[in-house]
C-alpha positions as CSV (number, residue, x, y, z in Angstrom):
1,M,141.4,260.7,86.9
2,E,137.9,262.2,86.6
3,R,135.9,261.0,83.6
4,E,132.7,262.5,82.2
5,F,130.4,261.0,79.6
6,I,128.2,263.6,77.9
7,I,125.3,262.8,75.5
8,D,123.5,265.4,73.4
9,A,120.5,264.0,71.6
10,N,118.3,266.3,69.5
11,S,116.3,266.1,66.3
12,A,119.5,266.7,64.2
13,G,121.3,263.7,65.7
14,V,123.3,262.5,68.6
15,A,126.7,263.6,69.9
16,I,128.6,261.6,72.5
17,A,131.7,263.0,74.2
18,L,134.2,261.4,76.6
19,L,136.1,263.8,78.9
20,E,139.1,263.0,81.1
21,D,140.0,265.6,83.6
22,K,137.9,268.1,81.7
23,A,139.8,267.4,78.4
24,L,138.1,266.0,75.4
25,V,139.3,262.5,74.7
26,E,136.7,261.2,72.2
27,L,133.8,262.6,70.2
28,Q,131.3,260.6,68.2
29,R,128.6,262.2,66.1
30,E,125.7,260.5,64.3
31,K,123.2,262.3,62.2
32,S,119.6,261.4,62.7
33,N,118.5,259.9,59.4
34,K,116.5,256.8,58.5
35,K,119.2,255.3,56.3
36,Y,121.5,252.5,57.3
37,S,125.2,252.3,56.7
38,V,127.8,249.5,56.5
39,G,129.1,248.5,59.9
40,D,125.8,249.3,61.8
41,V,124.7,246.6,64.3
42,Y,121.1,245.6,64.4
43,L,118.9,243.5,66.6
44,G,116.4,241.7,64.4
45,K,113.8,239.0,64.2
46,V,113.9,236.2,61.7
47,R,110.8,236.5,59.5
48,K,111.4,233.8,56.9
49,I,114.0,231.0,56.5
50,M,114.8,230.0,52.9
51,P,116.5,226.6,53.1
52,G,117.0,226.5,49.3
53,L,119.0,229.7,49.5
54,N,120.7,228.9,52.8
55,A,119.5,232.2,54.0
56,A,116.9,234.1,56.0
57,F,115.0,237.3,55.8
58,V,115.3,239.3,59.0
59,N,113.2,242.3,60.2
60,V,115.6,244.9,61.6
61,G,113.1,247.8,61.6
62,Y,113.2,248.9,58.0
63,E,110.5,248.8,55.4
64,K,112.2,245.8,53.7
65,D,113.5,242.8,55.5
66,A,117.3,242.3,55.5
67,F,118.7,239.3,53.6
68,L,121.1,237.2,55.7
69,H,123.1,234.4,54.0
70,Y,124.6,231.7,56.1
71,L,128.1,232.5,54.7
72,D,127.7,236.0,56.2
73,L,127.6,234.5,59.7
74,G,131.4,234.2,59.6
75,H,133.9,231.3,59.5
76,N,133.3,230.4,63.2
77,V,129.5,229.8,62.8
78,R,129.8,226.0,62.7
79,S,132.0,225.9,65.8
80,L,129.8,228.4,67.6
81,N,126.7,226.4,66.7
82,K,128.3,223.1,68.0
83,Y,129.5,224.8,71.1
84,T,126.1,226.3,71.8
85,R,124.4,222.9,71.4
86,L,126.9,221.3,73.8
87,G,126.3,224.0,76.4
88,I,122.5,223.7,76.1
89,S,122.7,219.9,76.5
90,N,124.9,220.4,79.6
91,K,127.8,218.3,78.0
92,I,130.2,221.1,78.9
93,E,130.7,222.7,82.3
94,S,130.6,226.4,81.4
95,L,129.3,228.2,78.4
96,S,131.5,231.3,77.5
97,L,131.4,232.9,74.1
98,S,134.5,235.1,74.9
99,D,136.7,233.0,72.6
100,F,134.6,233.8,69.5
101,N,134.9,236.9,67.4
102,L,131.6,236.6,65.5
103,V,131.0,239.3,62.8
104,I,127.7,239.1,61.0
105,I,127.0,241.0,57.7
106,I,123.4,241.7,56.7
107,R,122.6,242.8,53.1
108,F,119.7,245.1,52.3
């Protein structure tokens, strides 16, 4: 089976196509705008931690910093945090995060 991955990026947006044996299997389009939408994934830098709110303000590239509450880190956050600490302190042999399905929601 021959697979092709085609990306068309221009000022209007980005289109990504996956072809298998010259047949279109999947097409994703994203308009080029500066707005964010639910479900987007961001890489950010924590700007300010607010212990009284159990939250942080995170710079993700927009004019205003995003608000991240600790409850938005998901129900596995305590287990993930403990597991990470054990891995860093070499109290466990291997550190693999494949067992965790971590979903983080950031509010703007």
